[in-house]
C-alpha positions in Angstrom: 0.0 0.0 0.0 1.5 3.4 -1.0 2.1 5.6 1.9 0.0 8.8 1.8 0.4 11.9 3.9 -2.2 12.7 6.5 -3.3 15.9 8.1 -2.6 15.2 11.8 -3.5 17.9 14.4 -0.5 19.7 15.8 -1.2 18.6 19.3 -0.4 15.1 18.4 3.0 15.9 16.8 6.2 15.4 18.6 9.3 17.6 18.6 11.5 14.9 20.1 10.4 11.5 18.9 9.7 12.8 15.4 13.4 13.7 14.9 14.5 10.2 15.9 12.0 8.6 13.6 12.9 10.8 10.6 16.6 10.0 11.1 16.1 6.3 11.4 14.0 6.3 8.2 16.9 7.9 6.4 19.5 5.6 7.8 17.4 2.5 7.3 15.2 3.0 4.2 14.6 -0.7 3.6 13.4 -1.2 7.2 15.9 -4.1 7.9 17.6 -2.8 11.0 15.6 -3.3 14.2 18.3 -2.1 16.5 16.8 0.3 19.0 18.0 3.9 19.1 19.7 5.1 22.4 19.2 8.6 23.6 22.0 9.3 26.1 21.1 12.0 28.6 24.0 11.2 31.0 22.4 9.8 34.2 19.6 8.2 32.2 19.5 6.6 28.8 16.4 5.9 26.8 16.1 3.1 24.3 13.6 3.8 21.5 12.5 0.9 19.1 12.7 1.2 15.3 8.9 1.1 14.9 6.1 2.3 17.2 3.3 4.8 17.5 0.6 5.8 15.0 0.1 3.3 12.2 -1.4 4.0 8.8 -4.9 3.0 9.9 -4.9 5.3 13.0 -3.5 8.3 11.0 -6.1 7.7 8.4 -8.9 7.6 11.0 -7.7 10.8 12.7 -7.4 12.6 9.4 -10.9 11.7 8.3 -12.5 12.5 11.7 -11.1 16.0 11.8 -12.0 16.5 8.1 -15.6 15.8 9.0 -15.5 18.4 11.7 -14.0 21.0 9.4 -16.4 20.3 6.5 -19.6 20.1 8.6 -19.4 22.5 11.5 -23.2 22.8 11.7 -24.1 19.1 11.7 -24.4 16.6 14.4 -21.4 14.3 14.1 -21.3 11.0 16.0 -18.6 8.5 16.5 -20.1 5.0 16.6 -17.7 4.2 19.5 -14.2 5.1 20.4 -12.5 5.8 17.1 -9.3 4.3 18.3 -8.3 3.0 21.7 -6.5 6.1 22.9 -8.3 8.3 25.5 -6.4 11.5 24.6 -7.6 11.4 20.9 -11.2 10.4 21.9 -11.4 13.1 24.6 -10.2 15.7 22.1 -12.9 14.7 19.6 -15.6 14.9 22.3 -14.5 18.4 23.3 -15.0 19.4 19.7 -18.7 18.3 19.9 -18.6 14.8 18.7 -20.7 12.2 20.6 -20.3 8.4 21.0 -23.3 6.3 20.1 -22.0 3.2 21.9 -19.6 2.0 24.5 -16.7 -0.1 23.4 -18.6 -3.3 24.4 -21.3 -2.4 21.9 -23.9 -1.3 24.5 -25.9 1.7 23.7 -25.3 5.3 24.7 -27.5 7.1 22.2 -30.2 5.2 20.3 -29.5 5.0 16.6 -33.3 5.3 16.1 -33.0 8.9 17.5 -30.7 10.0 14.6 -31.9 11.7 11.4 -30.6 11.4 7.8 -28.9 14.8 8.2 -26.6 13.4 10.9 -23.1 12.1 10.3 -21.9 8.9 11.9 -18.2 7.9 11.7 -17.4 4.2 12.0 -14.2 3.6 14.0 -10.9 2.3 12.7 -12.0 -1.2 13.9 -15.0 -1.2 11.5 -18.5 -2.3 12.5 -20.9 -5.1 12.1 -23.3 -5.7 9.2 -26.2 -5.3 11.6 -25.2 -1.8 12.6 -24.5 -0.8 9.0 -28.1 -1.8 8.2 -29.5 0.1 11.2 -27.7 3.3 10.0 -28.8 2.9 6.4 -32.4 2.5 7.6 -32.1 6.0 9.1 -30.8 7.3 5.8 -27.2 7.5 7.0 -24.3 6.3 4.9 -22.0 4.6 7.5 -19.1 5.0 5.2 -19.5 8.6 4.0 -16.5 9.2 6.3 -14.9 5.8 6.3 -12.2 5.5 9.0 -12.2 1.6 8.9 -8.5 0.6 8.8 -7.6 -0.7 5.2 -5.9 -3.7 6.8 -9.1 -4.6 8.7 -10.9 -4.4 5.3 -8.2 -6.6 3.8 -9.0 -9.3 6.4 -12.7 -9.1 5.5 -11.9 -9.3 1.8 -9.6 -12.3 2.3 -12.4 -14.0 4.4 -14.9 -13.3 1.6 -12.5 -14.9 -1.0 -12.3 -18.0 1.2 -16.1 -18.0 1.7 -16.7 -18.2 -2.0 -14.5 -21.3 -2.1 -16.6 -22.9 0.7 -14.0 -22.5 3.4 -15.1 -22.1 7.0 -13.3 -19.4 9.0 -11.5 -19.4 12.3 -10.9 -15.8 13.6 -7.9 -15.5 15.9 -9.0 -12.6 18.2 -10.7 -11.3 21.3 -14.4 -12.0 20.8 -15.5 -8.9 22.8 -13.2 -6.5 20.9 -14.9 -4.2 18.3 -12.7 -5.4 15.5 -13.3 -9.1 16.1 -17.1 -8.4 16.5 -17.0 -6.7 13.1 -14.9 -9.3 11.4 -17.2 -12.1 12.8 -20.3 -10.3 11.5 -18.9 -9.8 8.0 -17.5 -13.3 7.8 -20.7 -14.9 9.0 -22.6 -13.6 5.9 -20.7 -16.1 3.8 -19.0 -18.7 6.0 -19.3 -20.8 9.2 -17.2 -19.0 11.8 -15.6 -19.6 15.2 -13.4 -17.3 17.3 -10.3 -18.6 19.0 -8.5 -16.4 21.6 -5.1 -18.1 21.9 -3.0 -21.2 21.2 -4.6 -23.0 24.2 -8.0 -22.6 22.7 -6.6 -23.6 19.3 -5.5 -27.0 20.8 -8.9 -27.5 22.3 -10.6 -26.7 19.0 -8.2 -29.1 17.3 -9.2 -31.9 19.7 -12.9 -31.1 19.0 -12.1 -31.2 15.3 -10.5 -34.6 15.6 -13.3 -36.0 17.7 -11.0 -36.3 20.8 -13.3 -34.2 22.9 -17.1 -34.4 23.4 -19.4 -31.9 21.8 -20.1 -30.4 25.2 -16.5 -29.2 25.3 -17.0 -27.3 22.1 -20.2 -25.7 23.4 -18.4 -24.8 26.7 -15.5 -23.1 25.1 -16.9 -21.8 21.7 -20.7 -22.0 21.8 -21.0 -18.3 22.5 -18.6 -17.3 19.7 -19.5 -19.3 16.7 -22.2 -19.2 14.0 -25.3 -21.2 14.8 -25.0 -24.9 14.3 -21.2 -24.9 14.0 -19.9 -28.5 13.9 -16.1 -28.7 14.3 -15.9 -32.1 12.8 -17.9 -31.2 9.7 -17.1 -27.5 9.3 -13.4 -27.7 9.9 -12.7 -30.1 7.1 -12.0 -27.1 5.0 -11.0 -23.8 6.7 -8.7 -20.8 7.0 -7.5 -18.6 9.9 -8.0 -14.9 9.7 -7.0 -12.3 12.3 -7.9 -9.5 14.6 -5.1 -7.4 13.2 -3.6 -6.4 16.6 -3.0 -9.9 18.0 0.5 -11.2 18.7 1.9 -12.5 15.4 3.8 -15.3 17.2 0.5 -16.4 18.8 -1.3 -16.4 15.4 1.4 -18.7 14.1 1.0 -21.0 17.0 -2.8 -21.1 16.4 -2.3 -21.9 12.7 0.3 -24.5 13.5 -1.9 -26.3 16.0 -4.8 -26.4 13.6 -2.7 -27.4 10.6 -1.2 -30.3 12.6 -4.8 -31.5 13.3 -5.7 -31.2 9.6 -2.6 -33.3 8.7 -4.0 -36.1 10.9 -7.1 -36.1 8.7 -5.7 -35.5 5.3 -2.4 -36.2 3.4 0.2 -33.5 3.2 0.2 -33.6 -0.6 -3.2 -32.0 -0.8 -3.3 -30.0 2.5 -4.0 -26.8 0.6 -7.4 -28.1 -0.3 -8.3 -28.3 3.4 -6.2 -25.7 5.1 -5.9 -22.2 3.5 -2.7 -20.2 3.7 -3.9 -17.0 5.4 -0.6 -15.4 6.5 -1.5 -12.4 4.3 -4.1 -11.3 6.9 -1.5 -10.2 9.4 -1.2 -6.4 9.6 2.1 -5.0 8.5 2.2 -2.4 11.3 1.5 -5.0 14.0 4.3 -7.2 12.6 6.8 -4.2 12.5 5.9 -3.0 15.9 6.1 -6.4 17.5 9.4 -7.2 15.8 10.9 -3.9 16.9 9.6 -4.5 20.4 11.2 -8.0 20.4 14.5 -6.3 19.5 13.9 -3.7 22.3 13.4 -6.5 24.8 17.0 -7.7 24.1 18.7 -4.5 25.3 20.1 -4.4 28.9 17.5 -2.0 30.2 16.5 -1.6 33.8 12.8 -1.0 33.2 10.4 -0.1 30.4 7.4 2.2 29.8 4.8 1.5 27.2 2.5 4.4 26.5 -1.1 3.8 25.3 -4.8 3.4 26.1 -5.6 0.8 28.8 -8.1 -0.8 26.4 -5.7 -1.0 23.5 -5.1 -4.6 22.4 -1.9 -3.9 20.4 -0.4 -1.9 23.3 -1.1 -4.7 25.8 0.8 -7.1 23.5 3.8 -4.8 23.5 3.8 -4.9 27.3 3.5 -8.7 27.2 6.6 -8.9 25.1 8.7 -6.5 27.3 7.7 -7.8 30.7 9.5 -11.0 30.1 12.8 -9.0 30.1 12.4 -6.3 32.7 9.8 -4.5 34.9 7.4 -2.9 32.4 4.8 -0.2 33.1 1.8 0.5 30.9 0.8 4.1 31.3 -1.8 6.1 29.4 0.3 9.3 29.7 2.8 11.3 31.8 0.1 12.1 34.4 0.4 8.5 35.7 3.9 9.2 36.8 3.0 10.6 40.2 6.5 11.2 41.5 9.7 9.2 41.9 8.2 7.0 44.6 4.7 6.3 43.1 3.7 5.2 39.7 0.1 4.5 38.5 -0.1 1.9 35.7 -2.4 -0.7 34.2 -2.0 -4.4 34.9 -3.7 -6.4 32.0 -3.5 -9.7 33.9 -5.4 -8.4 36.9 -7.4 -6.0 34.7 -6.9 -3.1 37.1 -4.9 0.0 37.7 -2.1 -0.4 40.2 0.1 2.0 42.1 3.7 0.8 42.4 6.0 2.4 45.0 9.8 2.7 44.9 9.8 2.0 41.2 12.7 4.3 40.4 16.1 2.8 41.3 18.4 5.8 41.8 21.4 3.5 42.5 22.0 2.8 38.8 24.0 5.3 36.8 23.0 5.5 34.1 19.5 4.2 34.5 18.5 2.5 31.3 14.8 2.9 30.3 13.1 1.2 27.3 10.4 3.5 25.9 7.7 2.7 23.3 4.0 3.1 22.6 1.0 1.5 21.0 -0.2 2.0 17.4 -3.0 4.4 18.6 -0.8 6.6 20.8 0.3 10.0 19.6 4.1 10.5 19.7 3.5 13.7 21.6 2.5 11.6 24.6 5.7 9.6 24.4 7.6 13.0 24.4 5.7 14.0 27.6 6.6 10.7 29.4 10.3 11.1 28.4 10.5 14.7 29.6 8.6 13.9 32.8 11.1 11.1 33.6 14.0 13.4 32.8 12.9 15.7 35.7 14.0 13.0 38.1 17.6 13.3 36.9 19.1 16.7 37.7 22.1 17.6 35.6 20.9 15.6 32.6 22.0 16.7 29.1 19.7 19.1 27.3 17.3 17.5 24.9 18.5 19.8 22.1 22.1 18.6 22.5 21.0 14.9 22.5 19.1 15.5 19.3 21.9 17.2 17.4 23.0 14.0 15.6 19.5 13.2 14.5 19.0 16.7 13.2 22.2 16.5 11.2 21.0 13.2 9.7 17.6 14.6 8.7 19.1 17.7 7.1 21.9 15.9 5.3 
């Protein structure tokens, strides 16, 4: 996909991180070098990954939403739900007069039946269900007049439709309650039998159901609430493909596919496996792959701790935390306001699903203290700047930001 330029509001732009990104683009135009960049401030060093922050789909969504505001200042403009999973962006849009029709779980805030054909509804980057599309059309509203659905989500839908025409069933690797997976499930179920699998553990259970090694009750227990009516794993999984929620861990997707392919090989010969198991590796989002690969490289540095900046309901951000926390203490913060002081830090724990306050998080005995710093695909670089500058305040005598950025400015202007 050719890269286009987007009109991103100035408040999301970054004076610090932008210069690092521009320099690394020049030094690594083929995107082969995943070595993190080190910013040396003296008593503290920051390690910045090769890829992170706003992806194509997010920039596209922000551009379109602000375009709608500029072009229709006198109309009611609604967001179907959170446009992306970043509170700063969503709060900015609400302040400009937009309203949400739904919560992220799909529950109603404002009835669609209360809208008129003169109103504008913006579908989020995750897309939406066929059912909601039809509800909006019934009110005389084109749900895609301002289409912010991520092109890579649409690519998954198109790939699923191609498989559906060839009588393949579909397994969606994703979080069933997530807006994107709900949308993908809805679109896919118009042409295929569909079941949703969360992780490799569920993939192994589904494989056992497919092989007849588990009773039908097990399938109903694990998957009955997230499959099309009448789904029969022994019948419907004789010919299938795996498609994705685009923000899932790529390594987990591969594990899911491997487990199900292995089960297929027990039923059919390897020579004609393609008739029964479709190659769907093309449904992985490029940005998810790049960000996760860069985060894996970041996890290899000898850092003392890590900060991941992003919304607390952001799936892709949580996966970056999951990668890094195997290597060093990792804190998921929505913005710099979560850094209360050098002894208290507020952060999100995805495993306990709650916000925690950690004390004595800053080890002043290390000189330099090495901090890995990254963000999710829906997080503005400006918020990463704010976290970096906030942390610098705990290190008196640090080098000036302008001095540290001189080499990057020289590269960009060369």
